ZADO-1210 file (C-alpha; in nm, 4 decimals, padded with zeros to 6 digits):
<atoms>
<atom x="00.2047" y="01.1632" z="01.5700" code="MET" pos="1"/>
<atom x="-00.0258" y="01.3272" z="01.3195" code="GLU" pos="2"/>
<atom x="00.1851" y="01.5644" z="01.1135" code="MET" pos="3"/>
<atom x="00.1557" y="01.5105" z="00.7526" code="LYS" pos="4"/>
<atom x="-00.0532" y="01.2175" z="00.8312" code="HIS" pos="5"/>
<atom x="-00.2643" y="01.3669" z="01.0815" code="SER" pos="6"/>
<atom x="-00.6403" y="01.3224" z="01.1295" code="SER" pos="7"/>
<atom x="-00.8997" y="01.5882" z="01.1765" code="PHE" pos="8"/>
<atom x="-00.6366" y="01.8817" z="01.1161" code="LEU" pos="9"/>
<atom x="-00.5780" y="01.7249" z="00.7899" code="MET" pos="10"/>
<atom x="-00.9522" y="01.6908" z="00.6968" code="PHE" pos="11"/>
<atom x="-00.9923" y="02.0275" z="00.7447" code="THR" pos="12"/>
<atom x="-00.7287" y="02.1540" z="00.5421" code="LEU" pos="13"/>
<atom x="-00.8058" y="01.9057" z="00.2476" code="ALA" pos="14"/>
<atom x="-01.1544" y="02.0418" z="00.2063" code="LEU" pos="15"/>
<atom x="-00.9347" y="02.3915" z="00.1346" code="PHE" pos="16"/>
<atom x="-00.6987" y="02.2297" z="-00.0781" code="SER" pos="17"/>
<atom x="-00.7131" y="02.1396" z="-00.4354" code="LEU" pos="18"/>
<atom x="-00.5609" y="01.7719" z="-00.3550" code="GLN" pos="19"/>
<atom x="-00.7801" y="01.5143" z="-00.4755" code="CYS" pos="20"/>
<atom x="-01.0743" y="01.7918" z="-00.3856" code="THR" pos="21"/>
<atom x="-01.1347" y="02.1260" z="-00.4789" code="GLY" pos="22"/>
<atom x="-01.4122" y="02.2919" z="-00.6230" code="SER" pos="23"/>
<atom x="-01.3181" y="02.1936" z="-00.9591" code="ASN" pos="24"/>
<atom x="-01.0516" y="01.9005" z="-00.9600" code="PRO" pos="25"/>
<atom x="-01.0332" y="01.8710" z="-01.3307" code="GLY" pos="26"/>
<atom x="-00.8807" y="02.2079" z="-01.3828" code="GLU" pos="27"/>
<atom x="-00.6440" y="02.0957" z="-01.1378" code="GLN" pos="28"/>
<atom x="-00.5171" y="01.8023" z="-01.3258" code="GLN" pos="29"/>
<atom x="-00.5399" y="02.0206" z="-01.6565" code="ALA" pos="30"/>
<atom x="-00.2790" y="02.2492" z="-01.5258" code="ASP" pos="31"/>
<atom x="00.0162" y="02.2425" z="-01.7405" code="LYS" pos="32"/>
<atom x="00.2808" y="01.9757" z="-01.5676" code="GLY" pos="33"/>
<atom x="00.0224" y="01.9009" z="-01.2989" code="ALA" pos="34"/>
<atom x="00.0491" y="01.5435" z="-01.1542" code="GLN" pos="35"/>
<atom x="-00.2576" y="01.3573" z="-01.0297" code="PRO" pos="36"/>
<atom x="-00.2997" y="01.3148" z="-00.6540" code="GLU" pos="37"/>
<atom x="-00.5357" y="01.1111" z="-00.4756" code="ILE" pos="38"/>
<atom x="-00.6111" y="01.1542" z="-00.0822" code="THR" pos="39"/>
<atom x="-00.6546" y="00.8419" z="00.0849" code="VAL" pos="40"/>
<atom x="-00.7795" y="00.8091" z="00.4484" code="ALA" pos="41"/>
<atom x="-00.5841" y="00.5721" z="00.6174" code="VAL" pos="42"/>
<atom x="-00.6276" y="00.4149" z="00.9824" code="ALA" pos="43"/>
<atom x="-00.3641" y="00.5017" z="01.2481" code="ALA" pos="44"/>
<atom x="-00.2214" y="00.1518" z="01.2783" code="ASN" pos="45"/>
<atom x="-00.0983" y="00.1427" z="00.9297" code="VAL" pos="46"/>
<atom x="00.0568" y="00.5173" z="00.9720" code="GLN" pos="47"/>
<atom x="00.4122" y="00.3679" z="00.9822" code="PHE" pos="48"/>
<atom x="00.3564" y="00.1041" z="00.6972" code="ALA" pos="49"/>
<atom x="00.1969" y="00.3270" z="00.4767" code="VAL" pos="50"/>
<atom x="00.4897" y="00.5746" z="00.4290" code="LYS" pos="51"/>
<atom x="00.6620" y="00.2862" z="00.2370" code="GLU" pos="52"/>
<atom x="00.3496" y="00.1998" z="00.0549" code="LEU" pos="53"/>
<atom x="00.3252" y="00.5702" z="-00.0529" code="GLU" pos="54"/>
<atom x="00.6780" y="00.6184" z="-00.1828" code="VAL" pos="55"/>
<atom x="00.6701" y="00.2718" z="-00.3830" code="ALA" pos="56"/>
<atom x="00.3198" y="00.3234" z="-00.5402" code="PHE" pos="57"/>
<atom x="00.4485" y="00.6991" z="-00.6319" code="GLU" pos="58"/>
<atom x="00.7674" y="00.5786" z="-00.7839" code="GLN" pos="59"/>
<atom x="00.5658" y="00.3067" z="-00.9864" code="GLU" pos="60"/>
<atom x="00.2579" y="00.4895" z="-01.0924" code="THR" pos="61"/>
<atom x="00.3927" y="00.8390" z="-01.1172" code="GLY" pos="62"/>
<atom x="00.0659" y="00.9266" z="-00.9128" code="ILE" pos="63"/>
<atom x="00.1261" y="01.1616" z="-00.6046" code="ASP" pos="64"/>
<atom x="-00.0499" y="01.0242" z="-00.2590" code="VAL" pos="65"/>
<atom x="-00.1809" y="01.2398" z="00.0021" code="ASN" pos="66"/>
<atom x="-00.2627" y="01.0446" z="00.3240" code="VAL" pos="67"/>
<atom x="-00.4609" y="01.1494" z="00.6153" code="VAL" pos="68"/>
<atom x="-00.4267" y="00.9447" z="00.9250" code="ILE" pos="69"/>
<atom x="-00.6889" y="00.8943" z="01.1721" code="SER" pos="70"/>
<atom x="-00.9316" y="00.6316" z="01.3636" code="SER" pos="71"/>
<atom x="-01.1046" y="00.4057" z="01.1195" code="SER" pos="72"/>
<atom x="-01.4436" y="00.5172" z="01.3020" code="GLY" pos="73"/>
<atom x="-01.3599" y="00.9175" z="01.2584" code="LYS" pos="74"/>
<atom x="-01.2327" y="00.8842" z="00.9102" code="LEU" pos="75"/>
<atom x="-01.5645" y="00.6910" z="00.7935" code="ALA" pos="76"/>
<atom x="-01.7974" y="00.9233" z="00.9377" code="THR" pos="77"/>
<atom x="-01.6004" y="01.2099" z="00.7392" code="GLN" pos="78"/>
<atom x="-01.6536" y="01.0294" z="00.4334" code="ILE" pos="79"/>
<atom x="-02.0193" y="00.9621" z="00.5092" code="LEU" pos="80"/>
<atom x="-02.0339" y="01.3398" z="00.5514" code="GLN" pos="81"/>
<atom x="-01.8830" y="01.4070" z="00.2264" code="GLY" pos="82"/>
<atom x="-01.5114" y="01.4283" z="00.2805" code="ALA" pos="83"/>
<atom x="-01.3466" y="01.4069" z="-00.0620" code="PRO" pos="84"/>
<atom x="-01.1238" y="01.0830" z="00.0311" code="TYR" pos="85"/>
<atom x="-01.0567" y="00.8445" z="-00.2631" code="CYS" pos="86"/>
<atom x="-01.0119" y="00.5592" z="-00.0593" code="LEU" pos="87"/>
<atom x="-01.0599" y="00.4128" z="00.3026" code="LEU" pos="88"/>
<atom x="-00.7609" y="00.1971" z="00.4424" code="VAL" pos="89"/>
<atom x="-00.9392" y="00.0681" z="00.7522" code="SER" pos="90"/>
<atom x="-00.8674" y="-00.1421" z="01.0349" code="ALA" pos="91"/>
<atom x="-01.1351" y="-00.3385" z="01.0139" code="ASN" pos="92"/>
<atom x="-01.4317" y="-00.4418" z="00.7792" code="MET" pos="93"/>
<atom x="-01.7106" y="-00.2685" z="00.9553" code="LYS" pos="94"/>
<atom x="-01.6182" y="00.0733" z="00.8404" code="TYR" pos="95"/>
<atom x="-01.5797" y="-00.0096" z="00.4784" code="PRO" pos="96"/>
<atom x="-01.9098" y="-00.1916" z="00.4833" code="GLU" pos="97"/>
<atom x="-02.0558" y="00.1289" z="00.6520" code="ALA" pos="98"/>
<atom x="-01.9641" y="00.3070" z="00.3406" code="LEU" pos="99"/>
<atom x="-02.1307" y="00.0935" z="00.1364" code="VAL" pos="100"/>
<atom x="-02.4224" y="00.1000" z="00.3248" code="GLN" pos="101"/>
<atom x="-02.4085" y="00.4559" z="00.3247" code="GLY" pos="102"/>
<atom x="-02.3538" y="00.4670" z="-00.0562" code="GLY" pos="103"/>
<atom x="-02.0327" y="00.6321" z="-00.0166" code="LYS" pos="104"/>
<atom x="-01.8428" y="00.3254" z="-00.1342" code="ALA" pos="105"/>
<atom x="-01.7824" y="00.1845" z="-00.5024" code="ALA" pos="106"/>
<atom x="-01.7655" y="-00.1604" z="-00.5296" code="GLY" pos="107"/>
<atom x="-01.6957" y="-00.3949" z="-00.2392" code="ARG" pos="108"/>
<atom x="-01.4380" y="-00.3788" z="00.0503" code="PRO" pos="109"/>
<atom x="-01.1291" y="-00.6354" z="00.0403" code="GLN" pos="110"/>
<atom x="-00.9267" y="-00.7605" z="00.3329" code="ILE" pos="111"/>
<atom x="-00.5700" y="-00.6522" z="00.2771" code="TYR" pos="112"/>
<atom x="-00.4119" y="-00.7468" z="00.5998" code="ALA" pos="113"/>
<atom x="-00.4924" y="-00.8946" z="00.9605" code="TYR" pos="114"/>
<atom x="-00.3866" y="-00.6825" z="01.2487" code="GLY" pos="115"/>
<atom x="-00.2009" y="-00.8121" z="01.5879" code="VAL" pos="116"/>
<atom x="-00.2548" y="-00.6737" z="01.9262" code="LEU" pos="117"/>
<atom x="00.0625" y="-00.6172" z="02.1505" code="VAL" pos="118"/>
<atom x="00.1206" y="-00.5124" z="02.5033" code="LEU" pos="119"/>
<atom x="00.4115" y="-00.2574" z="02.5198" code="TRP" pos="120"/>
<atom x="00.5720" y="-00.0425" z="02.7800" code="THR" pos="121"/>
<atom x="00.8813" y="00.1553" z="02.7991" code="LEU" pos="122"/>
<atom x="00.8834" y="00.1203" z="03.1665" code="LYS" pos="123"/>
<atom x="01.2429" y="00.0051" z="03.3000" code="GLU" pos="124"/>
<atom x="01.3006" y="-00.3514" z="03.4334" code="GLY" pos="125"/>
<atom x="00.9106" y="-00.4187" z="03.3558" code="ALA" pos="126"/>
<atom x="00.7752" y="-00.7726" z="03.3007" code="ARG" pos="127"/>
<atom x="00.4880" y="-00.8626" z="03.0407" code="LEU" pos="128"/>
<atom x="00.2824" y="-01.1436" z="03.0575" code="TYR" pos="129"/>
<atom x="00.0319" y="-01.2769" z="02.7801" code="ALA" pos="130"/>
<atom x="-00.2769" y="-01.2846" z="03.0382" code="GLU" pos="131"/>
<atom x="-00.3752" y="-00.9556" z="03.2029" code="PRO" pos="132"/>
<atom x="-00.4083" y="-01.0181" z="03.5389" code="ASP" pos="133"/>
<atom x="-00.0580" y="-00.8625" z="03.6582" code="PHE" pos="134"/>
<atom x="-00.1744" y="-00.5267" z="03.5100" code="LEU" pos="135"/>
<atom x="-00.4408" y="-00.5084" z="03.7992" code="LEU" pos="136"/>
<atom x="-00.1777" y="-00.4913" z="04.0505" code="ALA" pos="137"/>
<atom x="-00.1135" y="-00.1449" z="04.2402" code="ASP" pos="138"/>
<atom x="00.2140" y="-00.0923" z="04.0715" code="SER" pos="139"/>
<atom x="00.0141" y="-00.0532" z="03.7326" code="ILE" pos="140"/>
<atom x="-00.1619" y="00.2910" z="03.7473" code="ARG" pos="141"/>
<atom x="-00.2429" y="00.3410" z="03.4022" code="LYS" pos="142"/>
<atom x="-00.3018" y="00.1267" z="03.0862" code="VAL" pos="143"/>
<atom x="-00.3602" y="00.3116" z="02.7472" code="ALA" pos="144"/>
<atom x="-00.5810" y="00.1497" z="02.4391" code="ILE" pos="145"/>
<atom x="-00.7321" y="00.3016" z="02.1684" code="ALA" pos="146"/>
<atom x="-01.0885" y="00.4408" z="02.2018" code="ASN" pos="147"/>
<atom x="-01.3330" y="00.1695" z="02.1363" code="PRO" pos="148"/>
<atom x="-01.6107" y="00.3459" z="01.9917" code="ARG" pos="149"/>
<atom x="-01.3852" y="00.4860" z="01.7032" code="ASN" pos="150"/>
<atom x="-01.0741" y="00.2391" z="01.6677" code="ALA" pos="151"/>
<atom x="-01.0793" y="-00.1268" z="01.5993" code="PRO" pos="152"/>
<atom x="-00.7695" y="-00.2114" z="01.8050" code="TYR" pos="153"/>
<atom x="-00.9329" y="-00.0440" z="02.1079" code="GLY" pos="154"/>
<atom x="-01.2414" y="-00.2427" z="02.0449" code="GLU" pos="155"/>
<atom x="-01.0265" y="-00.5688" z="02.0215" code="GLN" pos="156"/>
<atom x="-00.8173" y="-00.4675" z="02.3283" code="ALA" pos="157"/>
<atom x="-01.1701" y="-00.4383" z="02.5325" code="VAL" pos="158"/>
<atom x="-01.2089" y="-00.7897" z="02.3675" code="ASN" pos="159"/>
<atom x="-00.8970" y="-00.9151" z="02.5237" code="TYR" pos="160"/>
<atom x="-00.9635" y="-00.7942" z="02.8762" code="PHE" pos="161"/>
<atom x="-01.3082" y="-00.9416" z="02.8472" code="LYS" pos="162"/>
<atom x="-01.2093" y="-01.3017" z="02.7332" code="TYR" pos="163"/>
<atom x="-00.9792" y="-01.2914" z="03.0368" code="TYR" pos="164"/>
<atom x="-01.2709" y="-01.1616" z="03.2796" code="GLY" pos="165"/>
<atom x="-01.0746" y="-00.8647" z="03.4056" code="VAL" pos="166"/>
<atom x="-01.2746" y="-00.5823" z="03.1869" code="TYR" pos="167"/>
<atom x="-01.4505" y="-00.4297" z="03.4733" code="GLU" pos="168"/>
<atom x="-01.1303" y="-00.4327" z="03.7370" code="ALA" pos="169"/>
<atom x="-00.9147" y="-00.2656" z="03.4809" code="ILE" pos="170"/>
<atom x="-01.1687" y="00.0097" z="03.3639" code="GLN" pos="171"/>
<atom x="-01.0666" y="00.2561" z="03.6261" code="PRO" pos="172"/>
<atom x="-00.6871" y="00.2062" z="03.4926" code="LYS" pos="173"/>
<atom x="-00.7690" y="00.2965" z="03.1405" code="LEU" pos="174"/>
<atom x="-00.6426" y="00.5967" z="02.9399" code="ALA" pos="175"/>
<atom x="-00.8334" y="00.6041" z="02.5824" code="TYR" pos="176"/>
<atom x="-00.6298" y="00.7541" z="02.3003" code="GLY" pos="177"/>
<atom x="-00.8594" y="00.8968" z="01.9906" code="GLU" pos="178"/>
<atom x="-00.6605" y="00.6415" z="01.7838" code="SER" pos="179"/>
<atom x="-00.3586" y="00.4182" z="01.7931" code="ILE" pos="180"/>
<atom x="-00.1376" y="00.7127" z="01.7213" code="ALA" pos="181"/>
<atom x="-00.2579" y="00.8777" z="02.0363" code="GLN" pos="182"/>
<atom x="-00.2060" y="00.5615" z="02.2701" code="THR" pos="183"/>
<atom x="00.1435" y="00.5343" z="02.1486" code="ASN" pos="184"/>
<atom x="00.2019" y="00.8700" z="02.2525" code="GLN" pos="185"/>
<atom x="00.0659" y="00.8246" z="02.5858" code="TYR" pos="186"/>
<atom x="00.2964" y="00.5192" z="02.5985" code="VAL" pos="187"/>
<atom x="00.6179" y="00.7236" z="02.4560" code="LEU" pos="188"/>
<atom x="00.5536" y="01.0181" z="02.6927" code="ALA" pos="189"/>
<atom x="00.5779" y="00.8044" z="02.9890" code="GLY" pos="190"/>
<atom x="00.1643" y="00.8890" z="03.0693" code="ALA" pos="191"/>
<atom x="00.0845" y="00.5406" z="03.1121" code="VAL" pos="192"/>
<atom x="00.2612" y="00.2139" z="03.2305" code="ASP" pos="193"/>
<atom x="00.1752" y="00.0198" z="02.9133" code="ALA" pos="194"/>
<atom x="-00.0635" y="00.0141" z="02.6269" code="GLY" pos="195"/>
<atom x="-00.2187" y="-00.1899" z="02.3955" code="ILE" pos="196"/>
<atom x="-00.1127" y="-00.1112" z="02.0396" code="THR" pos="197"/>
<atom x="-00.0423" y="-00.2660" z="01.6801" code="ALA" pos="198"/>
<atom x="00.2398" y="-00.5233" z="01.6246" code="ARG" pos="199"/>
<atom x="00.3043" y="-00.2573" z="01.3304" code="SER" pos="200"/>
<atom x="00.3943" y="00.0219" z="01.5557" code="VAL" pos="201"/>
<atom x="00.6668" y="-00.1633" z="01.7612" code="VAL" pos="202"/>
<atom x="00.8063" y="-00.3057" z="01.4373" code="LEU" pos="203"/>
<atom x="00.8064" y="00.0215" z="01.2431" code="SER" pos="204"/>
<atom x="01.1773" y="00.1594" z="01.2504" code="PRO" pos="205"/>
<atom x="01.0809" y="00.4533" z="01.4169" code="GLU" pos="206"/>
<atom x="00.9849" y="00.2631" z="01.7338" code="LEU" pos="207"/>
<atom x="01.1681" y="-00.0739" z="01.6866" code="GLN" pos="208"/>
<atom x="01.3453" y="-00.1481" z="01.9681" code="GLY" pos="209"/>
<atom x="01.1888" y="00.1176" z="02.2332" code="LYS" pos="210"/>
<atom x="01.0728" y="-00.0401" z="02.5476" code="GLY" pos="211"/>
<atom x="00.9273" y="-00.3986" z="02.5416" code="GLN" pos="212"/>
<atom x="00.6553" y="-00.5716" z="02.4189" code="TRP" pos="213"/>
<atom x="00.4615" y="-00.9029" z="02.3842" code="ILE" pos="214"/>
<atom x="00.2138" y="-01.0149" z="02.1662" code="GLU" pos="215"/>
<atom x="-00.1197" y="-01.0953" z="02.2747" code="LEU" pos="216"/>
<atom x="-00.3171" y="-01.4091" z="02.2310" code="PRO" pos="217"/>
<atom x="-00.4936" y="-01.4248" z="01.9156" code="ALA" pos="218"/>
<atom x="-00.7918" y="-01.6593" z="02.0721" code="GLU" pos="219"/>
<atom x="-00.8528" y="-01.3653" z="02.3170" code="ALA" pos="220"/>
<atom x="-00.9974" y="-01.1404" z="02.0608" code="TYR" pos="221"/>
<atom x="-01.1599" y="-01.1326" z="01.7105" code="GLN" pos="222"/>
<atom x="-00.9536" y="-01.1177" z="01.4152" code="PRO" pos="223"/>
<atom x="-00.8378" y="-00.7827" z="01.2999" code="ILE" pos="224"/>
<atom x="-00.9712" y="-00.7840" z="00.9259" code="GLU" pos="225"/>
<atom x="-00.8266" y="-00.4802" z="00.8055" code="GLN" pos="226"/>
<atom x="-01.0197" y="-00.3798" z="00.5058" code="GLY" pos="227"/>
<atom x="-00.9785" y="-00.1402" z="00.1941" code="VAL" pos="228"/>
<atom x="-01.2508" y="00.0303" z="-00.0281" code="VAL" pos="229"/>
<atom x="-01.2743" y="00.2723" z="-00.3083" code="VAL" pos="230"/>
<atom x="-01.5260" y="00.5614" z="-00.2146" code="THR" pos="231"/>
<atom x="-01.7801" y="00.6910" z="-00.4332" code="ALA" pos="232"/>
<atom x="-01.5776" y="01.0074" z="-00.4384" code="TYR" pos="233"/>
<atom x="-01.2773" y="00.8297" z="-00.5944" code="GLY" pos="234"/>
<atom x="-01.4608" y="00.6404" z="-00.8198" code="GLN" pos="235"/>
<atom x="-01.6194" y="00.9721" z="-00.9783" code="GLU" pos="236"/>
<atom x="-01.3381" y="01.2087" z="-00.9493" code="LYS" pos="237"/>
<atom x="-01.0280" y="00.9735" z="-01.0131" code="TYR" pos="238"/>
<atom x="-01.1502" y="00.6207" z="-01.0891" code="PRO" pos="239"/>
<atom x="-00.8211" y="00.5066" z="-01.2765" code="GLU" pos="240"/>
<atom x="-00.5982" y="00.6519" z="-01.0044" code="GLU" pos="241"/>
<atom x="-00.8040" y="00.5363" z="-00.6884" code="SER" pos="242"/>
<atom x="-00.8156" y="00.1461" z="-00.8466" code="ARG" pos="243"/>
<atom x="-00.4495" y="00.1765" z="-00.9132" code="GLN" pos="244"/>
<atom x="-00.4161" y="00.2443" z="-00.5439" code="PHE" pos="245"/>
<atom x="-00.6531" y="-00.0177" z="-00.4601" code="PHE" pos="246"/>
<atom x="-00.4838" y="-00.3205" z="-00.6567" code="ASP" pos="247"/>
<atom x="-00.1675" y="-00.1916" z="-00.5243" code="PHE" pos="248"/>
<atom x="-00.2398" y="-00.2791" z="-00.1676" code="LEU" pos="249"/>
<atom x="-00.2559" y="-00.6583" z="-00.2876" code="PHE" pos="250"/>
<atom x="00.0532" y="-00.6482" z="-00.4765" code="SER" pos="251"/>
<atom x="00.3506" y="-00.8378" z="-00.4172" code="GLU" pos="252"/>
<atom x="00.5504" y="-00.5289" z="-00.3145" code="LYS" pos="253"/>
<atom x="00.2848" y="-00.4183" z="-00.0984" code="ALA" pos="254"/>
<atom x="00.2351" y="-00.7657" z="00.0639" code="LYS" pos="255"/>
<atom x="00.6130" y="-00.7387" z="00.1537" code="GLN" pos="256"/>
<atom x="00.5738" y="-00.4210" z="00.3227" code="VAL" pos="257"/>
<atom x="00.2685" y="-00.5258" z="00.5151" code="PHE" pos="258"/>
<atom x="00.4788" y="-00.8482" z="00.6414" code="GLU" pos="259"/>
<atom x="00.7752" y="-00.6473" z="00.7271" code="LYS" pos="260"/>
<atom x="00.5342" y="-00.4519" z="00.9539" code="TYR" pos="261"/>
<atom x="00.4021" y="-00.7651" z="01.1375" code="GLY" pos="262"/>
<atom x="00.0535" y="-00.8080" z="00.9615" code="TYR" pos="263"/>
<atom x="-00.0684" y="-01.1283" z="00.8789" code="ASN" pos="264"/>
<atom x="-00.1539" y="-01.1707" z="00.5228" code="LEU" pos="265"/>
<atom x="-00.4974" y="-01.3129" z="00.3850" code="PRO" pos="266"/>
<atom x="-00.4741" y="-01.6358" z="00.2074" code="ILE" pos="267"/>
</atoms>
């Protein structure tokens, strides 16, 4: 699932491209007929919604958007190490705040949406329950979650298991994806019996109707506060374009997209 919206590969390519980067980005936009382009680092759970957001923003502003998809933690680390991303659209507030602390952010991050955990399976005839005890049965071999060290959805999946007191018992069954995108791949490939993913994934046009899923109790994990921040790079190189995309994520049009993909909106 990391085609155009890929992770480290796209980061590497971005370093050698002139898309919101390059040794002389001013010359790039000065080229005759060239359109402004910004590179936006986006958490994997947003990979489907961001396709619609990208199209709507480009139509509205004429600014091209290059999207790089990975886990929030990896993207934040890349930015802290100098990656030329103009914004970080994260799956939590922790990583945007880390950019603030590391001097790599311009202004304060804001919550653009709240994520929701679901349990998803493609196994025929499988029955899903909100409480995870049934996953301990011998008939369940593997359960996929995103790596909690880098992915906020994986971190909250761990909290879900801990809430019900089964984390230690289920650890031998856990298969870790580097992001929600890889977790989804495990489910789709049949490599696991079930996976904990984002509601935005199972509601996407690409995956809607595939298998079955159940929403997990909100009280079983911490609120998934998804935050966005303009990076210091974006502020320095493309301040107007970066701020326009930031503001667009809070527009009515963007809110409709987020709601369509199952996100809860901040009040």
